[in-house]
C-alpha positions in Angstrom: 16.5 43.4 89.9 18.1 45.7 87.3 19.8 42.8 85.3 16.5 40.8 85.5 14.5 43.6 84.2 17.0 44.2 81.4 16.9 40.4 80.5 13.3 40.4 80.4 13.3 43.3 78.1 15.8 41.6 75.7 13.4 38.5 75.7 10.5 40.6 74.7 12.5 42.3 71.8 13.7 39.0 70.7 10.2 37.6 70.7 8.9 40.8 68.8 11.7 40.4 66.3 10.5 36.8 65.5 7.1 37.9 65.3 7.7 40.8 63.0 9.7 38.4 60.7 6.9 35.8 60.8 4.4 38.6 59.9 6.6 39.9 57.2 6.6 36.4 55.6 2.9 36.2 55.8 2.5 39.8 54.1 5.1 38.9 51.5 3.3 35.6 50.7 -0.2 37.5 50.4 1.3 40.0 48.4 2.6 37.4 45.8 -1.0 36.1 45.6 -2.3 39.5 44.9 0.2 40.0 42.2 -1.4 37.1 40.5 0.9 34.3 41.8 -0.7 30.9 42.5 -0.3 29.7 45.9 2.5 27.3 44.6 5.7 25.7 45.8 7.4 28.1 43.6 6.1 31.1 45.3 6.9 29.8 48.6 10.4 28.9 47.4 11.0 32.5 46.7 10.6 33.2 50.2 11.8 30.1 52.0 14.8 29.5 49.6 13.4 26.0 48.7 14.7 24.8 45.4 12.2 24.6 42.6 11.2 21.3 41.2 12.8 20.4 37.9 12.4 17.3 35.6 16.1 16.9 34.4 15.2 13.7 31.9 12.5 11.8 30.3 13.1 8.0 29.9 10.6 6.7 27.3 11.3 3.2 28.4 11.7 2.4 24.9 12.4 -1.4 25.1 9.3 -2.2 27.3 6.9 0.2 25.6 8.0 -1.1 22.1 7.3 -4.6 23.0 3.8 -4.0 24.4 2.9 -1.7 21.5 4.4 -4.0 18.7 6.7 -1.3 17.6 10.1 -2.7 18.5 11.3 -3.3 14.9 10.9 0.6 13.8 14.2 1.9 13.1 13.8 5.3 14.1 15.3 7.6 17.0 11.8 8.7 18.4 9.7 6.3 20.6 6.8 4.8 18.7 3.3 4.2 20.6 -0.2 3.1 19.4 -3.0 5.0 20.4 -5.5 3.9 22.9 -3.0 1.9 24.9 -1.0 2.8 28.0 2.6 3.5 27.8 5.1 4.4 30.6 7.6 7.3 31.1 10.3 7.5 33.7 10.8 11.2 34.9 14.3 12.0 36.5 13.8 15.0 39.0 16.2 17.2 40.7 14.6 16.4 44.1 11.9 14.0 45.5 8.4 14.8 44.3 6.3 16.4 47.3 2.7 16.8 47.6 2.9 20.5 47.1 4.9 20.3 43.8 3.2 20.9 40.3 3.6 18.3 37.6 2.1 18.5 34.3 2.5 16.7 31.0 1.9 18.4 27.8 1.5 16.6 24.5 1.3 18.8 21.3 1.2 18.2 17.6 0.9 20.4 14.6 1.5 24.1 14.2 0.0 26.2 16.9 -1.1 23.7 19.2 -4.4 24.3 20.8 -6.6 22.6 23.6 -9.6 23.6 21.7 -8.4 22.1 18.5 -7.3 18.6 20.3 -3.8 19.5 19.3 -2.7 20.2 22.7 -3.4 17.8 25.7 -2.5 18.7 29.3 -2.4 15.9 31.9 -1.9 16.0 35.7 -0.8 12.5 36.7 -2.0 13.0 40.2 -5.5 14.3 39.2 -7.8 11.3 38.4 -9.4 13.0 35.3 -8.8 12.8 31.6 -8.4 15.2 28.7 -10.1 14.3 25.5 -10.0 10.6 26.8 -6.2 10.8 27.6 -5.3 9.8 30.9 -2.2 9.7 33.1 -1.5 8.2 36.5 1.5 8.2 38.8 2.6 4.5 39.1 5.8 4.7 41.3 7.9 6.9 43.2 11.4 6.1 44.1 13.6 8.9 45.3 14.3 11.4 42.6 12.5 9.2 39.9 8.7 8.9 39.2 7.1 6.6 36.8 3.9 7.7 34.8 1.5 5.8 32.9 -0.1 7.5 29.9 -3.0 6.2 28.0 -3.9 8.1 24.7 -7.2 8.3 23.4 -8.3 5.7 20.9 -9.3 8.5 18.7 -6.2 10.6 19.1 -4.6 12.5 16.3 -2.0 10.4 14.3 1.5 11.8 14.0 4.5 13.5 15.7 4.1 14.8 19.1 6.3 17.0 21.4 6.2 16.2 25.0 6.9 19.1 27.4 6.9 18.7 31.3 6.0 21.5 33.3 6.8 21.8 37.1 5.7 25.3 38.4 7.7 27.9 36.4 10.1 25.3 35.0 9.3 23.6 31.4 11.4 20.8 30.3 11.2 21.3 26.3 13.6 19.3 24.3 13.8 18.1 20.5 14.9 14.7 22.1 11.2 14.4 23.7 9.5 13.8 20.4 7.4 10.7 20.0 5.2 9.1 17.1 1.5 8.1 17.7 0.1 5.5 15.4 -3.3 3.8 14.7 -3.9 0.6 16.8 -5.4 -2.5 15.4 -4.9 -4.2 18.8 -7.3 -1.7 20.5 -10.9 -2.5 20.3 -12.0 1.2 20.5 -9.8 2.1 17.5 -11.5 2.4 14.1 -8.8 0.1 12.5 -9.0 -2.7 15.2 -8.6 -6.2 13.6 -9.6 -9.0 16.0 -7.3 -12.0 14.6 -4.0 -11.9 15.8 -2.7 -13.9 12.9 -4.2 -11.2 10.5 -2.5 -8.6 12.4 0.8 -10.2 12.1 0.4 -10.4 8.6 -1.1 -7.2 7.7 0.8 -4.9 10.1 4.0 -6.6 11.2 5.0 -8.7 8.1 7.6 -6.7 6.3 7.8 -9.0 3.3 5.4 -10.4 0.8 4.6 -10.4 -2.9 2.6 -9.0 -5.8 0.8 -11.4 -8.3 1.4 -10.6 -11.8 1.1 -12.1 -15.2 -2.2 -13.3 -16.7 -5.2 -15.1 -15.4 -4.0 -18.3 -16.7 -0.3 -17.9 -15.7 -0.1 -16.2 -12.3 3.3 -15.4 -11.3 4.7 -14.3 -7.8 6.6 -11.2 -7.6 8.5 -10.9 -4.2 8.1 -7.5 -2.5 9.9 -6.0 0.5 7.6 -3.9 2.2 10.0 -2.6 4.7 7.9 -0.6 6.9 10.3 -0.8 9.7 13.3 0.2 7.9 15.3 3.3 8.6 13.6 6.5 7.7 10.4 4.9 6.4 8.2 5.7 9.2 9.8 9.2 9.3 8.7 9.6 5.7 5.1 8.4 6.5 4.8 11.1 9.3 6.4 13.7 7.0 3.8 12.7 4.3 1.1 13.3 6.9 2.2 16.8 7.3 2.8 17.4 3.5 -0.8 16.2 2.8 -3.9 18.5 2.7 -5.0 16.9 6.0 -5.9 19.1 8.9 -4.6 17.8 12.1 -8.0 16.7 13.4 -8.6 14.9 10.2 -5.5 12.7 11.2 -7.7 11.0 13.7 -9.8 9.3 10.9 -8.1 6.4 9.2 -10.7 6.9 6.2 -9.2 10.4 5.5 -5.8 9.4 6.4 -6.1 6.6 3.9 -7.3 8.7 1.2 -4.7 11.4 1.6 -1.8 8.9 1.6 -3.1 7.3 -1.5 -3.1 10.8 -3.2 0.5 11.4 -1.9 1.8 8.2 -3.6 1.7 9.8 -7.1 3.5 13.0 -8.2 1.4 15.9 -9.3 1.6 19.6 -9.1 5.2 19.3 -7.3 4.1 17.1 -4.7 4.0 13.3 -4.3 6.4 10.3 -3.8 6.4 8.5 -7.3 6.2 9.3 -11.0 4.2 7.0 -13.0 5.6 5.9 -16.5 4.0 3.4 -19.0 5.9 4.5 -22.0 8.5 1.7 -22.0 11.3 4.4 -21.9 12.9 4.8 -18.6 15.8 6.9 -19.2 16.8 9.0 -16.2 15.2 6.7 -13.7 14.5 3.2 -12.7 12.5 0.8 -14.8 9.5 -0.2 -12.7 10.0 -4.0 -13.0 13.5 -3.5 -11.4 12.1 -2.5 -8.0 11.7 -5.1 -5.4 10.6 -3.1 -2.4 9.1 0.0 -0.9 11.9 1.3 1.4 14.4 2.4 -1.3 11.8 4.6 -2.8 10.4 6.1 0.5 13.9 6.6 1.7 15.1 8.4 -1.4 11.9 10.5 -1.3 12.5 11.4 2.3 16.1 12.3 1.7 15.7 14.2 -1.1 12.2 15.7 -1.1 12.1 15.0 -5.0 9.6 12.4 -6.5 11.2 9.2 -7.5 11.4 7.8 -11.0 9.6 5.5 -12.2 6.5 3.3 -11.1 3.6 1.2 -12.3 0.6 -0.3 -10.6 2.5 -2.8 -8.4 5.1 -0.3 -7.3 2.4 2.2 -6.4 0.4 -0.5 -4.3 3.6 -1.6 -2.7 4.6 1.8 -1.4 0.9 2.5 -0.4 0.6 -0.8 1.5 4.0 -0.1 3.3 2.7 3.6 4.4 -0.6 2.0 5.8 1.1 -0.6 7.6 3.8 1.8 9.0 0.9 4.1 10.2 -1.0 1.2 11.7 -3.7 0.6 9.3 -3.9 -3.1 8.4 -3.2 -3.4 4.5 -2.7 -6.1 1.9 -1.6 -6.1 -1.8 -4.2 -7.3 -4.2 -4.2 -8.2 -7.8 -7.1 -8.5 -10.2 -6.6 -10.2 -13.6 -8.2 -9.0 -16.8 -8.9 -5.7 -14.9 -11.0 -2.9 -16.7 -10.3 0.7 -16.8 -13.7 2.2 -17.4 -13.0 5.7 -18.5 -16.6 6.6 -19.3 -17.9 5.2 -16.0 -20.8 3.5 -17.7 -20.1 0.0 -16.2 -19.1 -1.4 -19.6 -15.6 -1.7 -21.3 -16.0 -0.9 -24.9 -13.7 -1.9 -27.5 -14.0 -0.7 -31.1 -12.3 -2.8 -34.1 -12.6 -2.3 -37.9 -13.1 -5.2 -40.4 -9.5 -6.4 -40.1 -9.7 -6.8 -36.5 -7.5 -3.8 -35.4 -8.4 -1.8 -32.5 -9.5 1.6 -33.5 -7.5 3.6 -31.0 -9.5 7.0 -31.6 -12.7 5.4 -30.5 -11.5 2.9 -27.7 -10.8 4.8 -24.5 -11.4 2.0 -22.2 -8.8 -0.8 -21.6 -8.5 -4.1 -20.1 -5.2 -4.5 -18.0 -3.8 -8.2 -18.0 -3.5 -7.5 -14.4 -3.7 -4.5 -12.0 -2.4 -4.1 -8.4 -4.0 -2.2 -5.8 -4.5 -2.2 -2.0 -6.9 -3.2 0.6 -7.0 -1.5 3.9 -9.1 -2.5 7.0 -11.1 -0.1 8.9 -14.6 0.8 10.2 -16.7 3.2 8.3 -18.8 5.3 10.6 -19.4 7.8 7.7 -21.5 5.2 6.1 -24.7 3.3 6.9 -24.1 0.1 8.7 -22.6 -2.9 7.0 -19.7 -1.4 5.2 -17.1 -1.9 7.6 -14.0 -4.2 6.9 -11.8 -4.2 3.8 -11.8 -1.2 1.7 -10.3 -0.9 -1.9 -7.6 1.9 -2.3 -5.9 2.4 -5.5 -2.8 4.7 -5.6 -2.1 4.2 -9.3 -3.0 7.6 -11.0 -5.9 6.5 -13.4 -8.8 8.9 -12.9 -9.3 11.9 -10.6 -11.4 11.6 -7.5 -12.7 15.0 -6.2 -9.9 16.6 -8.1 -7.0 14.5 -7.2 -5.5 11.2 -8.4 -6.6 8.8 -5.8 -9.3 6.2 -5.6 -11.0 4.8 -2.5 -11.4 3.8 0.2 -14.4 1.8 -1.4 -15.9 -0.8 0.9 -15.7 -4.4 -0.5 -19.2 -5.1 0.6 -20.5 -2.1 -1.6 -18.5 -3.4 -4.6 -20.1 -6.9 -4.1 -23.4 -5.7 -3.8 -23.3 -3.3 -6.7 -23.9 0.0 -4.4 -22.0 2.1 -6.8 -22.6 5.5 -5.1 -21.2 4.5 -1.6 -18.1 6.6 -1.2 -15.2 6.6 -2.4 -15.2 5.6 -6.1 -17.1 2.5 -5.7 -18.6 2.9 -9.3 -14.9 2.9 -10.8 -13.8 -0.1 -8.7 -17.2 -2.1 -9.6 -16.3 -1.7 -13.3 -12.8 -2.6 -12.7 -13.6 -6.0 -11.4 -17.3 -6.8 -12.7 -18.0 -4.7 -15.8 -19.5 -6.2 -18.8 -17.1 -6.1 -22.0 -18.5 -5.2 -25.3 -16.7 -5.5 -28.7 -18.1 -3.2 -31.5 -17.3 -3.8 -35.1 -17.2 -0.6 -37.1 -18.0 -1.1 -40.7 -18.4 1.5 -43.5 -21.7 1.3 -45.2 -22.4 3.9 -48.1 -19.8 6.1 -46.7 -21.2 6.2 -43.2 -19.9 4.3 -40.1 -22.1 1.6 -38.6 -21.6 0.2 -35.3 -22.6 -3.4 -34.2 -22.1 -5.3 -31.2 -20.5 -8.5 -32.1 -19.5 -9.8 -28.7 -20.8 -9.2 -25.3 -18.8 -10.8 -22.5 -20.2 -10.9 -19.0 -17.6 -13.1 -17.3 -14.4 -12.1 -18.8 -13.6 -9.0 -16.4 -12.0 -9.3 -13.0 -10.8 -12.9 -12.7 -8.6 -14.7 -10.1 -8.5 -11.5 -7.7 -5.6 -12.6 -5.4 -3.6 -11.7 -2.4 -0.9 -13.3 -0.3 -2.3 -15.8 2.2 -2.1 -15.1 6.0 1.1 -16.7 7.3 1.8 -18.5 4.3 3.9 -17.8 1.0 1.0 -18.9 -1.3 -1.7 -17.3 -3.3 -5.2 -16.9 -1.8 -8.1 -16.1 -4.1 -10.5 -13.5 -2.9 -12.7 -13.0 -6.0 -15.6 -13.9 -3.8 -15.1 -10.9 -1.7 -15.3 -8.6 -4.3 -18.2 -10.3 -6.4 -20.7 -13.2 -6.7 -19.7 -16.1 -9.0 -19.5 -15.4 -12.6 -22.6 -16.5 -14.3 -24.7 -16.7 -11.2 -28.1 -15.2 -10.9 -26.8 -13.1 -7.9 -24.0 -11.7 -10.2 -26.4 -10.7 -12.8 -29.0 -9.1 -10.2 -26.0 -7.1 -8.9 -25.4 -5.8 -12.5 -29.0 -4.9 -12.8 -29.0 -3.1 -9.5 -25.9 -1.1 -10.6 -27.5 0.0 -13.8 -30.5 1.0 -12.0 -28.6 3.2 -9.6 -26.9 4.6 -12.4 -30.2 5.9 -13.9 -29.3 5.1 -17.4 -30.5 2.7 -20.0 -28.2 0.3 -21.4 -27.1 1.2 -24.8 -26.5 -2.5 -25.8 -28.1 -5.9 -26.0 -26.4 -9.3 -26.5 -26.4 -9.8 -30.3 -28.9 -12.4 -31.4 -27.2 -15.2 -33.4 -29.3 -17.8 -35.5 -26.6 -20.4 -35.3 -23.4 -19.1 -33.8 -23.5 -19.6 -30.1 -20.3 -19.0 -28.4 -16.6 -18.3 -29.5 -13.5 -18.6 -27.4 -9.6 -18.5 -28.0 -7.3 -20.3 -25.8 -3.4 -20.1 -25.9 -1.1 -21.6 -23.5 1.9 -19.7 -22.3 5.0 -20.4 -24.3 8.6 -20.5 -23.7 10.2 -17.4 -25.0 11.5 -17.8 -28.5 9.0 -20.7 -29.4 6.0 -20.3 -31.9 2.6 -19.4 -30.3 -0.6 -21.6 -31.1 -3.9 -20.1 -30.7 -7.0 -22.3 -30.6 -10.2 -20.8 -31.6 -13.3 -22.8 -30.2 -16.6 -22.3 -32.1 -19.9 -23.6 -30.7 -22.9 -23.8 -33.1 -26.5 -25.0 -32.9 -26.0 -27.1 -35.8 -23.5 -29.7 -36.7 -23.9 -29.3 -40.4 -20.8 -28.6 -42.6 -20.0 -24.9 -43.0 -17.1 -22.6 -44.1 -15.7 -20.2 -41.5 -13.2 -17.3 -42.0 -10.7 -16.7 -39.3 -9.0 -13.4 -39.0 -6.4 -12.8 -36.3 -4.7 -9.5 -35.7 -1.7 -9.8 -33.2 0.5 -7.1 -31.6 3.0 -6.8 -28.7 1.7 -4.7 -25.8 2.4 -3.7 -22.2 0.2 -5.3 -19.6 -1.9 -2.3 -19.4 -3.3 -2.8 -23.1 -1.0 -0.3 -24.5 0.2 -1.1 -28.1 4.0 -1.2 -28.7 4.3 -2.8 -32.0 2.2 -4.4 -34.7 3.3 -8.1 -35.4 1.1 -9.5 -38.1 -2.4 -10.7 -39.2 -3.2 -14.2 -39.9 -6.0 -15.4 -42.1 -7.5 -19.0 -42.4 -10.5 -20.4 -43.9 -11.6 -23.6 -42.6 -14.5 -26.2 -43.0 -16.0 -26.9 -39.7 -18.5 -29.8 -38.9 -20.1 -30.7 -35.5 -21.6 -28.3 -32.8 -18.0 -27.6 -31.2 -15.1 -27.1 -33.7 -11.7 -25.9 -33.3 -9.2 -23.9 -35.6 -5.8 -23.2 -34.8 -3.7 -20.3 -36.0 0.1 -20.3 -35.5 2.4 -17.3 -34.8 5.8 -17.9 -35.7 8.6 -16.7 -33.1 10.3 -14.6 -35.9 7.3 -12.3 -35.9 8.0 -11.1 -32.1 11.7 -11.9 -31.4 12.9 -8.6 -32.8 10.5 -6.6 -31.3 11.4 -7.5 -27.8 14.2 -5.1 -27.8 12.3 -2.1 -28.1 10.4 -2.9 -24.7 11.9 -2.3 -21.4 9.0 -4.1 -19.9 7.4 -7.6 -19.5 6.1 -8.3 -23.1 2.4 -9.6 -23.7 1.1 -10.8 -27.0 -2.4 -9.6 -27.7 -4.5 -11.4 -30.4 -7.7 -10.3 -31.6 -9.8 -12.9 -33.4 -12.8 -12.4 -35.7 -14.7 -15.6 -37.0 -17.3 -15.3 -39.7 -19.6 -18.0 -40.9 -19.5 -17.7 -44.6 -23.0 -19.1 -45.2 -25.0 -17.1 -42.6 -22.7 -14.0 -42.5 -22.8 -14.3 -38.5 -19.8 -12.7 -36.9 -18.2 -13.3 -33.3 -15.1 -11.9 -32.0 -12.7 -12.5 -28.9 -9.5 -11.3 -27.5 -6.7 -13.2 -26.0 -3.5 -12.6 -24.2 -0.4 -14.6 -24.0 2.7 -14.1 -21.8 5.9 -16.0 -21.9 7.5 -18.7 -19.7 11.2 -18.5 -18.7 13.6 -21.1 -17.5 14.1 -21.2 -13.8 17.2 -21.0 -11.9 18.5 -22.4 -8.6 20.1 -21.0 -5.6 22.1 -22.1 -2.7 22.0 -20.4 0.6 22.8 -21.7 4.2 19.7 -21.9 6.4 21.4 -19.7 8.9 23.9 -16.8 9.1 25.3 -14.3 11.6 25.4 -10.6 11.9 28.9 -9.4 10.6 29.8 -12.7 8.9 30.0 -13.2 5.1 27.2 -15.1 3.6 27.6 -16.6 0.2 24.7 -17.2 -2.4 25.5 -19.6 -5.5 23.2 -19.1 -8.4 23.1 -21.6 -11.0 21.1 -20.9 -14.5 20.8 -22.9 -17.7 19.7 -20.9 -20.9 17.1 -23.4 -22.2 15.7 -20.9 -24.5 16.2 -21.0 -28.3 17.8 -17.4 -28.1 20.9 -15.9 -26.5 20.3 -13.8 -23.7 22.1 -10.4 -23.4 23.2 -8.2 -20.5 22.6 -10.9 -18.2 22.7 -9.8 -14.3 22.2 -11.5 -11.0 21.0 -9.4 -8.0 20.5 -10.2 -4.3 18.2 -8.1 -1.9 17.0 -8.5 1.7 16.1 -6.5 4.5 18.9 -8.3 6.5 21.7 -6.7 4.4 22.7 -3.2 3.9 22.4 -2.7 0.1 21.6 -4.5 -3.1 24.5 -6.8 -4.5 24.7 -7.5 -8.1 26.8 -9.6 -10.6 27.1 -9.1 -14.3 27.4 -11.9 -16.8 27.1 -10.6 -20.3 25.8 -12.9 -22.9 24.5 -16.5 -22.2 24.0 -18.7 -25.4 21.4 -21.2 -25.9 22.1 -24.2 -23.7 25.0 -22.5 -21.7 25.0 -22.8 -18.0 26.5 -20.2 -15.8 27.2 -19.9 -12.0 27.5 -16.9 -10.0 28.5 -16.1 -6.4 27.2 -13.2 -4.5 28.6 -12.4 -1.2 26.9 -10.2 1.5 27.1 -9.4 5.2 23.7 -9.6 7.3 23.2 -6.6 9.6 19.9 -7.6 11.3 18.8 -10.6 13.3 15.8 -12.7 12.5 14.2 -14.8 9.7 15.1 -12.7 6.6 13.8 -13.3 3.1 16.6 -13.1 0.6 15.3 -12.2 -3.1 17.5 -13.1 -6.0 16.7 -12.0 -9.5 18.2 -12.8 -12.9 17.5 -10.1 -15.6 18.5 -9.6 -19.2 17.4 -7.6 -22.3 15.3 -10.3 -23.4 14.0 -11.7 -20.0 13.1 -8.9 -17.6 13.0 -11.0 -14.5 13.3 -14.3 -12.9 12.8 -14.7 -9.1 14.1 -17.2 -6.6 13.9 -16.6 -2.8 14.7 -18.2 0.4 14.2 -17.4 4.1 17.6 -17.4 6.2 17.7 -17.2 10.1 20.1 -14.4 11.0 21.5 -14.6 14.6 24.0 -12.7 16.5 
């Protein structure tokens, strides 16, 4: 009995011990709760010894996500996603995920991220809820790995995000877990949604294209590598977002992003990518015509944080188009010929000349550029009344200030076409650029006083052949109709009247009344460099009677912007004319311009200003004409296919059919498929001489790659040839 009693006491003591331990555990657990700890697996683990859940690694599943997000070509170490679209993450854990484990994803952007400012998004993939239209769901669990599907908001902030994963008290935070979030033209809820797939391929995914340059009657294609997928280009674009004046929340809006990026393209007050230069002197930098792509400019800026020297309109348009495509905004390069720069913003382009036909520079502040290149960007405009969505003109060339900075747009093409000049941004300036009336004023001295007379009013000379590259094809597409009604139509004049009415100002001019003189125009075909230039003056009169006419022509060498570089000569001619339509020809000898070409490190343009006066009636009319030069073509021989790492040989053949020798002749080969620019020097090429050059390169990227070959010299600034070569592994 004693042994049994002793055994029973031991049993009760053991039970009491167990009960005491159990009670102590409960007390400890409750104490932790009272101290502010959540009823979490972490708290239990402190008592029970269970290992805390940790995320060891995040796999961004780059290959699969990049294909679905159309970002596979970006050469960046960070994964790139488009907003409003699901992407998947694989989380590698230290143990299988249990129901009591905590798991939260934290996406943050900008300095001092905050939930209230939409710069911090916290998602629980096991809770069916959203955070500012972001969502996360648990897709798959397999042992110590889980797959999470994340959908960002179609209105999410653009830019660089840090992803942290929190599991209880443990946070996985690493510089490796950086991602980029872009606009999404494939997402219907995104403001940049573009419904046509072929257009998305052209305006987002195509990394090559061209600018159109030259003159309205002689349009030339200048090949351009946009290169939005090249190394450091997207990194540069994301960096520009940070450097700009945009608040993080402003980066949700493509209108504000577009405007900010436009301002960042030009250098001002120690900030900006590119320095503009229209002097003709490019010492200390690269002459604008030598650039053939955006990537080298953006890469140089990103690596040095110093503005790049130098650019002109097509270069500014090229880098802005690249930046917008990289960020996910559909963009196209656009050229307008005979493009106006209306500094007075009065919807007219005013030129003042003296009685010799020479431009009076102290009075003439407006100008007409032979061509001007800008960018169109595609987006909705919820900030405006209905009807202004679609293409928006954005001009990165620093011409006039807008709200204190050098930028222009975005201005809806619909507003430009309708003459709604006060629709933001800068529609009045763009309207004048493509549809202003042109006035020529004759300044005469009468009794010691200046008298001004409008001797010519041209309503159809501004904004011709507005051009862009066709979708999916290497050809020019005329989009003038998107900017304005046909010249001479009643709708076009009604739009001009509407614009003047909005301007609330009386027109200071009236079309000059002529008794006999109806119309005057000047024609000149582009001429082979080194040949004489013929200018044909066409006069239309009411009468067919015999009359005498004095023709005065003033000629100068200028840049495409209208800036005078050298006075060439004056030509005078008196002729008898008969019939209602008559022609008089002025001939400019090549000797007048050949020697002046050496002072230009730009494409030369000859400007002629012609005044015609009927002797008998003293009626005067005037017109302006521009002539650019034609150059001999050259041929290239490149194989249709090539392989990565294997030598590719380009043969170039050129015959100098000009009447003048060409000095400092160079060939260059550039492609997004090779690592660097390749050049070949050839010195002087005499008239009639044929040269051959061989340029070797090694492809480094697969796919169809465009190879651009250029010939340049002191006299001929550039001639282009191009070919697409399919590069395989």
